[in-house]
C-alpha positions as CSV (number, residue, x, y, z in Angstrom):
1,X,152.6,148.6,66.1
2,X,155.4,151.1,66.8
3,X,155.9,153.1,63.9
4,X,159.2,154.8,62.5
5,X,159.9,158.1,60.7
6,X,163.2,159.4,59.3
7,X,164.1,162.6,61.1
8,X,167.3,164.7,61.0
9,X,169.2,165.3,63.8
10,X,168.7,168.9,63.2
11,X,165.0,168.8,63.1
12,X,163.0,169.1,66.4
13,X,161.2,166.3,67.6
14,X,157.9,168.0,67.3
15,X,158.1,168.2,63.7
16,X,154.7,167.5,62.1
17,X,154.5,163.8,61.2
18,X,153.2,164.7,57.9
19,X,156.3,166.1,57.1
20,X,158.3,162.9,57.9
21,X,159.1,160.1,55.4
22,X,157.4,157.0,57.3
23,X,160.0,154.0,57.0
24,X,158.0,151.2,58.7
25,X,157.0,149.5,61.6
26,X,157.2,146.7,64.0
27,X,155.6,144.7,66.3
28,X,155.8,144.3,70.0
29,X,157.1,140.8,69.8
30,X,160.1,141.9,67.9
31,X,160.5,145.2,70.2
32,X,160.6,142.7,73.5
33,X,162.8,140.5,71.7
34,X,165.1,143.2,70.8
35,X,165.2,144.8,74.1
36,X,165.9,141.4,76.0
37,X,169.0,140.8,73.8
38,X,170.2,144.3,74.7
39,X,169.7,146.0,71.2
40,X,167.0,148.1,72.4
41,X,167.6,149.8,75.7
42,X,165.3,149.2,78.5
43,X,164.3,152.8,78.8
44,X,162.5,152.6,75.9
45,X,158.7,151.7,75.8
46,X,156.8,150.2,72.8
47,X,153.6,152.2,73.6
48,X,155.5,155.8,74.0
49,X,156.9,157.9,71.4
50,X,161.0,158.5,71.5
51,X,163.5,159.3,69.2
52,X,166.7,157.4,68.4
53,X,169.8,159.6,66.8
54,X,171.5,159.2,63.7
55,X,174.3,157.8,66.0
56,X,172.3,155.0,68.0
57,X,170.6,154.1,64.9
58,X,173.9,153.6,63.0
59,X,175.0,151.5,66.4
60,X,171.9,149.5,66.2
61,X,172.1,148.7,62.4
62,X,175.9,147.2,63.0
63,X,174.6,145.1,66.1
64,X,171.8,143.6,64.4
65,X,173.8,142.8,61.2
66,X,176.3,141.0,63.3
67,X,173.7,138.6,64.7
68,X,171.3,136.4,63.2
69,X,167.6,136.9,64.2
70,X,165.5,134.1,65.6
71,X,163.4,132.5,63.2
72,X,159.6,133.3,63.9
73,X,160.9,137.0,63.5
74,X,163.2,136.8,60.8
75,X,161.3,138.5,58.7
76,X,160.2,141.5,60.8
77,X,163.9,141.8,61.8
78,X,164.9,141.9,58.2
79,X,162.3,144.8,57.6
80,X,163.2,146.6,60.8
81,X,167.1,146.3,59.5
82,X,166.1,147.9,56.3
83,X,164.7,150.9,57.9
84,X,167.6,151.0,60.0
85,X,169.7,151.1,56.9
86,X,167.5,153.9,55.1
87,X,167.8,156.2,57.9
88,X,171.9,155.7,58.3
89,X,172.1,155.9,54.5
90,X,170.0,159.2,54.9
91,X,172.5,160.4,57.8
92,X,169.2,160.6,60.0
93,X,167.7,159.0,62.8
94,X,164.4,157.7,63.7
95,X,161.4,159.4,65.1
96,X,159.1,156.2,66.9
97,X,155.4,156.6,67.4
98,X,153.5,154.2,69.6
99,X,149.9,153.2,68.9
């Protein structure tokens, strides 16, 4: 599972996870699907920690809302859209933590 936490652009990446709001997570299958579709850039690794700023989160949200997800991943994709929506609504980005 790749877990996502809300983080403001002004917060350092080294912020304690316990100080950040947990928004949800996605499995590797959805992550890979989104990379194949060009929504998640290939430079991001499912098993690594990384950060998406507020602009990137907003761009991904718009892109995902314009397309229909594949049926097997539809529910998880809707959850991912919901966590992106929370981040964008809070004017924040996402800190991803891979297991």
